N, C-alpha and C positions, 0 to 999 in steps of 0.2 A: 307590339305585338298580338295575333289572332292564333284563338285554337289551331289552323291549319299554319300558324310558321311559329318560328325558334327564336332564338334571339342570341346572338355568338358572349361571351362565352360558356358553351353547356358544363366544363366545370371550370369552376373557377373560384381556383385556390391550386396548387399546387402540387399538380398530377402529373413529373416534368420529361417531356420526352414520351410521352405517349406514341405506343404500336395498337392496334387493334386487330381479332379478328374474326371472322361470320362462322359457327355453326351451326348450320338449320335454323332454326328462324331466332336465332339466339346472337346475340355479339358481344365479344370481353376486350377488355382493356388492362392492357398493366403499364409500368411508369416503373423510371430510376426512385431507388429509393436510400440509393448512398450509403450513411453508417446505419439505420437505423431499424430495428429490428422489432417486428417481423416483419421482413422487404417483398421484393416484388409483388405491391398488391393486384389485387384483382379484382377489376369491377364486370360488370354485368347491365347489360342493357338490351330490348325489344326493340327500340325507336331511333335508337345512336344520339339521341337528349336528353332521354332519363338515366341513369344512372345510379347507381350501389353500386358499396365495397359487397363485396363477399365472401375478402377472406387475403390469402396470403400463400404464394407459392415457395417463399423462405424461412424456413423456422427459426437459423439462426447463419450469420457468419461466419464464413472459414477460410483459412485459420485461426478456428477463435480464440485463439491466445492475441490474437493479430486486430481483432474487435471485441479487447475485455475491456476499453479506455474510449470516446469518440473518437472518429473520425470522416468531423461529419462532411466533408465535399469527396470519401474515398469512396468502397465494396461496388456498389450493382452502381453500374453508368448503363444506362439506354440502350435496354431491355428487346429483345423482340418476340414476337407469340404467334404461334402456329398452330396450325392441324394436322397432324398427319400419321395417316396406320394409324387412326380410331386414339390417338394419344394426343394430350396439348402435349406444345416442347416452350418451354422458352426459353432463349440464347442471350448471353449477357457477357460486358467486358467489366474485369475488374482493373485498372491501369497497373494498380504495380501486383498481379502477380498474372492474368492474360483470361482467353478468354474460354467460362464454363454454362451448363447448360444442365438444365432442369424439364424433368417429364411426369406425366401423369393422365392416369384413365379419364378423368374426369378432373373439371376444374375444382373444382372442392375435395379433389387429391386423392389417394398420399399421394405427393409427390416425392420424387428421387432425392437422395443426395447431390448434394456440387456434382455435375462429374467436369473434371477438365481438361480441356479440349484441344487447350494450344495454351502452350505456357508461353510467358513474357513480359515485359514494360506496356506497358502503353498503347496493348491490343485492348483498341475499342468497336462500342456499338456494330456487334456483328450483329449477320442475321443470315437464313439458311435459307437454300431454295429444294423443293424434292421436286422433279421436272417427274410428274404425271407422264409428259409421251413416252421419253425415253427411259426412268428408270434412275438416271444417275440424280446424283446427289450435293449440293455446290455451297459453300459459303464466302461471303466477302464482310469484311471489314474495315475500320477504318484509324486511324492513330492519332496517340493525342501525344505532343511533340514537347511535352513538357517531362515524360517520362523517356519518351523514344530517341529524341530531337526531330520526331521529325511528322509531318503534318500532309493534309491539302492532298492527302494520295486515295487510295481504295484497291486491297488487295484482295485477290477471289483464290479459293480454294477450291480443288475437289472435296469430299467431305463420302467416310460409305454412310450409304444409308441406314442406317442403325446408329447416328448424330454420337460415335464415340471417338472420330479418328477422324484428323485429312488427311490424304492422298499422296501429296503435291510441298512441297515446301510454298505455296504462292507464287502471283506472280501480281504487279501492279497492273488494273485492269481501266483504271481513268487518276492520270495524275494532271489535278486541279492545278499545280505546273506551271503547265505546256495551253491550259484553256487561260486567252486574254482577260482580265481582268476578278477574275475566280482565286479566292482563298480560303480558309477553316473548311474545308471540304471534310463533312463528316457524318455520321449519322444516318446512311442508305439500309434503302429498305429492297431488299430483292425480289420480282414478281417474275411471274412469264404470262403474257399476253399477247395476241394475234402473231405469234409465231415470232414476237421479239424477247428477247431480256430486257428487260424494266429494273435499274437504278433510279430508286425517288431520295435525294440524301437534298439536304440543306447546305448553302453555304456564304460565307460572310459574314460570319459572328451570328449568336445568340440575343444579339439586340439593334442589330442593324441588315440583317441578312437576308436569304430569301431562299425560297424552292426551285434545282430543279432535277430535270428528271434528263435519263441515259437512257439509252438504246443501243440493241447491237441484236445480230440476228447468231453471233455465239457467245459464250458467256467471257470468252478473254479479254473479247473484242473483237476487233474495236468501238467504243461508241461514240451514238453522236450527245449536243446534250443541250439542253432550251432551258429558260427561266419560266417557269411556269408558275411561280404564287410570288409577289413579292408589296411592299404597301403601297404603293401610288403614293393617290393621293388622301390617303383609311387617318386612321391614329394606331395602326395596328403594326407596333413595329415589328421586323425583324420577324414575318409569319413562316414559318420554316419548324421541320423537325418532326415525322408522324406516319403513317402511316393508311395505305388503300384502304378501301372495301364494298364490297357490292352486295345489296340487298338482294332478297329471292328475288324480286319485280325488275334486277337489271339495274337498278339504279346503281351507281359511284359516288361514289362520297369518301374525304379523306379530312382525320381529324390530325392536329397538329396544334405547337405550344404558340405561346407568344412571354417573350420576360416581360415580367410587372415588378421588377423588384423585389421591395420587402416582402410584394404577393406571391412569388413564382417563378412558377412556367402554368401561367393556366389553357386550357383545353378549348382553340374552336374546331366549329367543321365546317367543313367548304363543300358547296356541291361537285361536282367533277363530273365532266362529262370530255367524247374526245373528237378533236375537230379534226372538219376535213380532210388533212394531213396525216392523220393520224395520230398526232400528239395529246398529249394530255394536255385537256383545259380546266383551270381551277378557279371557284370563285365566281365573280362578277368578271369575267375576259382578262383574267391575270387576279385581282384586285379583292382582296378579303370581304367576304361578305359579314352585315351587323346581324343583318334578320334577314330572313328568308323561306321558303317553305319547306315545311318537313319533309321527311324521306315518308316516302313509298309504302308504307307497312301501317299495320293495324295500330292506332291508338293506345294508347298508353299513359297510363294514372304518371301524374308530378312523382318524380324521386330524386334525391337526390344523395352523395353518402350520408351518413348519420353520423352526426356532430356530438347532441345532446347523451347525457349520462346518468343515471341512478345507481351503477356500480353496484347490481342486485347480488346478494351474495358475495360480494367484494370484487367480482369481477370486473373486468375493466371492458367494452364495447373494441368491435376489430378496427376502431380506426385510433385506436390509440397505438405510437411505439415509442421505445427505451431509444433510449442518444447511443446504448450497445446493445451488445453480446450482454440478455440479462442472467442479473445473481437468481441464485437461492434465496425466498424468504421475504424479497421487497414489497409484496403485494401479497396480502395473507387476505384467505377467504375468511369467511366466518357466515352467520344465523343473517344476518340481519342485510342491511343496504348499508352500500357505502364503501367508498377504497379506504383498504383500512390498508398505508406508506407504513414500513419500516424506518425509522430516521437513520439511515443508513451513516456511518463514520467514517470518514473522509478527509485527506491531506487537504482537498480542494476545496473547503467550506466554503472560500470566500471565490468561488468564481462557476456558478451553475455549466460553465462552457464547459468541465472538465468532466463532470460527474458522468458515468451510463447508468444514476437509477430517476434522469428525467422521463418523466409519463409524457411523452406531447401529442400533437397532433394540430396539422395543418392552419395555417392562419386564413380566415377564409377571406375572399376577395371582395366582398361586399361590405359597405361599412355595418358594424354589427355590435353585441356586447358579450361579451364573455363574463358570465359568473358563475362561483360555487362556495360552499359555505363549509367551514375547515373549522375543526376541532383538535385542541395541538393535545396527543395523553403522552406526553415524557416530563419528568422530574430535571432531564440531565441539561447542567446548564452550558447555554449555547446551542441547545437542539431548536427547529425551526422546523417547517415548513411553509408552501405556498405556492402561489399560481404567479408564472412567469410568462414574457416574454421574451425567446431564446434567439439570439443569433449572434454575428458578429458582433455588435453588441447588445445588453440584455437589463433586463427591467426586470423586478419579480414585486410581488405587496404579499403578507402573510404574518405569521405567528413566531416568537421567541423566547422561550425560556432563558429571564437573567439572571445574572449569578445568585441578585438577590432571590430568585423560585419565583420573580413573579411573570405572567408573562406579560409579552411586549407586541406592539404589532408594527410591523417592520418593514420600510420601503424603501427599498435599494436597487440600485443598477452602476453599472459599469461600462466605459466608453469602449468600445471595439477595437483600439490599443491599450486599458489597463489590465492590467493582471492582476485586480480586486476588484470588488464590489466596496461603494460607499452611499452611505446614507442619502436615500431622496427625499426625504424626510423627518420633520424628528420623530423619536418614536414616543408612542403611550399606548397608556393604558390598556389591555385589554382583561379582565376580570371575571369575565367568566369563560377564560383560555379559550373563545367562539370569535368568529369571525367570520361576515359575508365579504366579498372577496371580489371586485368589480374592473375590467376593464374597459372602457369605449374604444372602442376601434374605427378612426373619423377617416377623412379621407387623406390618402395619403401615408399610411398605415400610421397615423400618427394615435398615439393612446394615453387618453385619460382614466388614470388610476384613482382608484376611492374603495373605500371599507366602510363598514358596519360591524363596529362592535358593542353594538345594544342601544346605542343613539343614534342613531341612523346612517345613512350615507353620507361620510364627509370626501370632499376627496386628497387629494395627498401629493404633495409635489408637480413638479409642473408636466409639463407633458414630454410623456418620451415619445420618439418615431423608432420606429421597429428596421432593424435593419437584416438583411441576410447575412449568408455566408455566401462565398462563393460563388457556390451551386444551388446552394438551395435556400428556399425561401426562407422563412419567419417562422418563428414554430410556438404554440400555447404548451404552457407546461404544470404538469403538478409535480412537486416532489418533496423530499425529507429525509434531512439527515442531522448527522452531529459531529460534531471538531472529533480529533483521533482521539482513541481512549483505549479502554479496555471495558467490556462487559455489555448490555441488552439496554440502548438509550428509546427507547418509546416508540412511539410512532405515532401517527400524526391518521383522521377519517373525514375524506373529502364525500360530502352529498350533495348533489343536487347541483349538475354542473350544465346547465344550459349555455345557448352560442340563443341569440333574437339577433334578426333586422332591425337594423336602428332608422 
C-alpha cells in the first residue's frame, strides 16, 4: 500500500450494515447497533478511508422496559442516513416493533426522540428518498421472515415529505421469488439518478451473497435487476449491503460489509462507475478490490475510531456501549482518572450474557492485545469485576472477593449452550486486590488470556475462541457485579484500557 492507495477493510471491526451520506466535503456513516446503548453510531470522514466516531443518534432504546435486559440481536437493524431540508435523517427497522426515524439539524445533534413511522412485525431495512424534481417522498423496506413469515421482497410507500407518516398501505415493488436464483433480498438503499429510480440491495445471505442493483422509470416499478458485486475469485465472502456516495469531484464509491465470524461485519470501500449501458459497475468489474487508488479528495491524516481510554474523571469514551439501557449509578464520576463501576447486584451473576451493565466495545478485526488495570473496592463476598470477551460463548478474567475476605484472581468461561460459567483456571491469590488483565487476540479470534497480580504476567487457562451472537460480532467488555442481596456492594476501578496491534 502506498500513500496514493488504501487497503480494505477501511473499518476493520463490526460496523454492521453501513450506510453513508455526503454533506459538503464531509462524509457520515451510520451502522446497526442492535441492542446496545447508545445506538446508531455516527462516524465522520473527509476521504472515505479514515473514519472517526463522533457520537450516537439514539440515547436510549424505546420502549425502555423492552430493553432493560440484553436483547443482543434485536433493536436497531440496518439504518439509512440521509440529508434533506437542512437536517440529517436516520431511518431503521426494529424487527419486533416497526420502522422508526430520528432527525437533527447537525450530526452531533440534538436528535429527536424516535418516531414510529410504521408499526408491525418484521419491517426492516427502511430507506427514504426525497425526489428533488417532484417534491414527492418515498420509503422502501424489506421483511424479516422470523417475525412476519415473509422475506425476499421489497415494499414501497409514498411518504409525507416531513417524514412523519406513510401515505398508502404499501406495494411490493420487487419480488425476489420471481427472479431466478435470488433469495433473501433485503437491505435496500433508494436513489434517484439519470432519470431512474435505483435500488441497491443485497441478496443471497450475509456470508455467501451478492449486491444487486434495480432500476425503474417509476418508483412502483417494474424494476430490472442485475448483480453488480460478488465474491468471484477473491477472499471477500458475501460482499453486499451498503451505500453509494459521490465525492465533490464527481467520483462514485460504494461502502459495504463483509461477514467475518467473531469479528462481525467489517466495512470495505469499492470504486464505482457507470458502464456504457448506464448500469453501475462496482469494484474491479464486479469483484471486490483489496487495494485501490484513494478517492480524489484532499489528503487526510490517518484516523480510526478510538479504542484506548484513560476514563478521565470517571467518564468513558464514546466507543463504549452498554448491553441494554443503562441504569442510574452504574458508572460514577470522580476527581481522578479511571472508570468506577458499581458492583451491581444481580440474580444472573453466573452469566454475563444476561447482564445489562456490561460496558462493551467492538472486537478489532486484526490481531491485537487488549489490556486494562483493575482494582476491586468491595468487601462483599462474591463481588467480582473483570475483562471479558463476550458473545454467544464468553470468557473473562478478573478479581473476586472470597467468602474468607481474600481477593482472588479468577478466570471463567461459558460455552454457547451452557447456562452458566465455570472455572477456566485455578483461582490464585491477588494479595493487593489489584491486577493487570490481558487478552491477546490472534488469528481466528483465538484469545490467550493472562494476568499480573504483582509477580508478572502469567498465562491463564486454555485458548478461548471468541464467538459472535447471531448477527453481532464478539465484544470486549468491562463489568462489575455482586450476587443478589441487600445494600451497596462496593465498586471496581478500571484504569488504562489499551488495545495495541500484535
